[in-house]
C-alpha positions in Angstrom: 0.0 0.0 0.0 1.7 3.2 -1.2 1.4 6.5 0.7 -0.4 9.4 -0.9 1.9 12.1 -2.2 0.0 14.8 -0.1 0.0 12.7 3.1 2.9 13.6 5.4 2.2 10.8 7.8 0.3 12.6 10.5 -3.1 11.3 9.4 -4.8 14.6 8.6 -5.2 13.9 4.9 -2.9 16.6 3.7 -4.9 19.5 5.2 -3.0 22.6 6.4 -2.6 22.7 10.1 -2.8 26.5 10.4 -4.8 29.1 8.4 -3.2 32.1 6.7 -4.7 34.4 9.3 -3.2 32.4 12.2 0.5 32.8 11.2 2.7 35.8 10.3 3.1 39.3 11.7 -0.6 40.1 11.8 -1.6 36.9 13.7 -3.4 37.1 17.0 -1.5 35.5 19.9 -3.2 32.4 21.2 -1.8 32.5 24.7 -3.5 34.4 27.5 -1.3 37.1 29.3 0.1 36.1 32.6 -1.4 38.1 35.4 0.3 38.6 38.8 -1.1 37.0 41.9 -0.1 36.6 45.5 2.5 34.0 46.2 1.7 31.1 48.4 3.5 30.5 51.7 5.0 27.2 50.3 6.5 29.0 47.2 7.8 31.8 49.4 9.5 29.4 51.7 11.2 27.5 48.9 12.4 30.8 47.3 13.9 31.9 50.6 15.5 28.5 51.2 17.1 28.8 47.8 18.4 32.3 48.5 19.8 31.3 51.9 21.5 28.2 50.3 23.1 30.3 47.6 24.3 33.0 50.1 25.9 30.3 52.2 27.5 28.6 49.2 28.9 31.8 47.9 30.1 32.7 51.4 31.9 29.3 51.7 33.5 29.7 48.3 34.7 33.3 48.9 35.6 33.2 52.7 35.8 29.5 53.6 
C-alpha cells in the first residue's frame, strides 16, 4: 500500500494545520497574558530557602 503524495504521515489527509490568518506578523496571539497573583507560603518558603542556600554557598566559596 503506497502512501499518498500529499499525506505527510500525520493522518490529517494533507490539510494545512494553520490558516493564513493564524501565522505571520498580523496573527493574533493564542496565549493568555500572565497576570500577577499573590505568592503562596510554600512558594515563598522554597524561594527563601534557595536564597539562603546560595548565600551560604557563595560565602563558603569566597571566605571559607
